[in-house]
TIVOPA-571801 format. One record per residue (C-alpha): y, x, z. Coordinates in steps of 0.1 Angstrom, whole numbers, plus 5000, padded with zeros to 4 digits. Layout:
N
YXZ...
This chain:
403
902988113152904388453142905888423107903788713093900488563106901488233093901988383058898488523060897088193071898988033042897588273017893888263029893787893034895387833000892888062984889887893001891287552992891587642955888087782954886487482971888487242950887287412918883687372930884187002938886086912907883787112885880786922900882486592896883486652860879986772851878186472866880686232850880086402816876286392822876386022831878385932800876386152777872986012785870785852758867785632763864685852763863185902729859586002738856985782754855986032780859586032794859585642794856285642813857785882839860585642845863385842829866385612823868485862804868386212789870786472776870086792757872687062760873087422750874887682771874788052778872088122752869687852765868787482762868987232790867186902792868686672819866786362829868186082850866085842871867885542884865685522915863185812916860585982894857485762890855186042882855586262912856586232949860186262958860786632960861886782993864287032977867086812966870586942958873286752976876886772963878986712994880087033010882387102981884186782990884286833027885387203024888187113000889586853024889187073055890887373039893587143025894286983058894387313076896887443050898987123054898887173092899887543090902687503065903987143070903087023104903887343123907287353104907886973102911587003110911987223079909287093055908786723063912286623073915286603050918086433070919886343037916786133028915886003063917186113096914286123121912586363145909986613135907486443158907986103141907686263107904386423117902986093130904085913098902486183076899186153094899585773092899885793054896585973051894785723073896485413060895885483024892085523030891885213051893784993026892085142995888685093011889484733020890484662984887184802972885184602997886884272992887284272954884784542941881784312938883584012924883683912887886084152870886184352902886684692886889884562869891184402901890484702922892084932896895184722894895384682932894985052939897485152912900084922927899485052962899785412950903085322933904385162966903085462987904885702963908185512966907885493004906985863008910085952988912285733010911085893042910186263036911686563019910986542982908586842982906686703012906586352997904886472965902386682984901686393008900886142981898486392966896886453000896486083008894586022975892486342981891686213016890385893001888286092976886686293003886285983025884485812996881886092997881686093035881485723042879885573011878285812985876286043007875285783034874185553005871985822990870485903024869585533029867985512995865885823002864885683036863785353021861785532994859985753020859285443041857785263011860384993013862184832983865385022974868584822978870484872946873884812963873885172975873685302940876285052928878785142955878185522951878785492914881985292919883485542943882385832921884185682891887285632913887185992924887086122888890185922879891986032910891386402902894186482877896786262895895986462927896286792910899586712894900986582926899986902944901287132916904586942909905886992944906387362935909087252910912387152926913786992895910986732897911086632934914886662935915386412907917286092917914285872910911786122923909185862932909185742896908786102884905686132906904185802895904685882858903086232863900086082879899785802853899786062825896986252844894885932848895285842811894386192799891286192823890185852809890385992774887886262782885586022800885585782770885086072747881686152762880485792758881785772722879786072712876585912725877285592706878285772674881785642676885085822669886686002697889185772714892185992719894685712722894885732760895486112759898186052733899985792755899686022785901186312765903986082753904685992789905186362797907286412766909486112776909886262811910986592797913686412777914686202807914986492831916686732807919986862821923086712804924886922779927687142793931187002792933987212776935187302811931787412821931387632790934787782796933787862832930488012822932388252799934388392828932988692847931688622882933088832910930588952936932788812964932288462949928488502950928488652985930588362998927988112984925088312999926888343033927387973034924187843019921488113025922388353052921388123081917688183072918088533057920088753080919589053103917988843131915988593109914488723077912588433063909888553038910988903045914288843027917688933043920988863025923688973050924889283032925889362996922989612993920389363004921889092981921589332952917989432963916889062963918988952934915988852912914388642940917688472947918188392910914588262906914488052938918087912938918987892901915787862881913287682903915887522926913387552955915887712979917587643002914487453014915087073010918687183001919387183038922687363033923787133004924187402977925787242947924787272910927987462903926987722930923587752915925187812881927488072896924488262909922788232875925788372857926188652881922488762878922388732840925488952839923489232856923989122892926989352899927689422935931389522932
């Protein structure tokens, strides 16, 4: 695909993906809040109608009174105009997979493969990446089916899925380029979230409605399974988001123990999400807000910031940093590490670095991408060193002289 058209596809698919993800996550967060904020109905007329829980809310200058029926209203026929929350999920997955295809699968040799991590072909990497998405759903679903209905099933499933995610994170970081590994772990969990909606939540709701319309007894297992998978989805949300966002920060996915970095980021997200879920329930019960999990999640992030902090400069490094950088030194680094993708014939992202004038023109982008974010060279394919990144940094901060 032409690079210019690919950039447009990247932009529009990313935009659509973010829009649909906001819609899906917003709906998920709202219904979890609603479920955990319900109180038993206070008035007899609500009880007679079969209301199992109610919530009063104020927003936008008006009052809202939400009622939940565990099966269906007893006082009126099942309404035909039902709102179904599923296209948000499907659209998020479809746009995400399209973006993954356009950016990672079409450029697998550059984006998926890092030969310093694992030396294999682009085709094999593509097959393995798709296998990650399918395998995680199949194994996760099997764990839920086998253990979900047993005594203490929620705890067993939670522990089993957590351990499997840790293993998958470690394996992805042993096989794929760091940036791709982080994205792939987020994508595999997001695939399971959408599959929960497609295979269990929506079909279960359709079966319940069909049973009600046929005058048959409603099998409660459909509601139980749907609730179980919905709860899983809400706990997956923040880990997926941080996995997707963190792959834009080279100092995270380039860490020596990058799989552990990813696991800890997702753990912090899950703990913080639980704190908000528990908060809604505590308010209904008149209990204090349980912020302990959010505090632990925040401490995990603070500990990571300390762990990943760059070491203090040695006396030799400080002395080197005080010396002015000659443009010839910077150009030598760019010629060796960057020019293969940014030259007169190939101008990746519209950036060329084969002349002094062009280097000066793109100095800020070079500084940001190579020295600050450490995103370039992609997957560090040309093995730029930390000393060379520091050299570019000193040159730019001195005014990026081109003489």
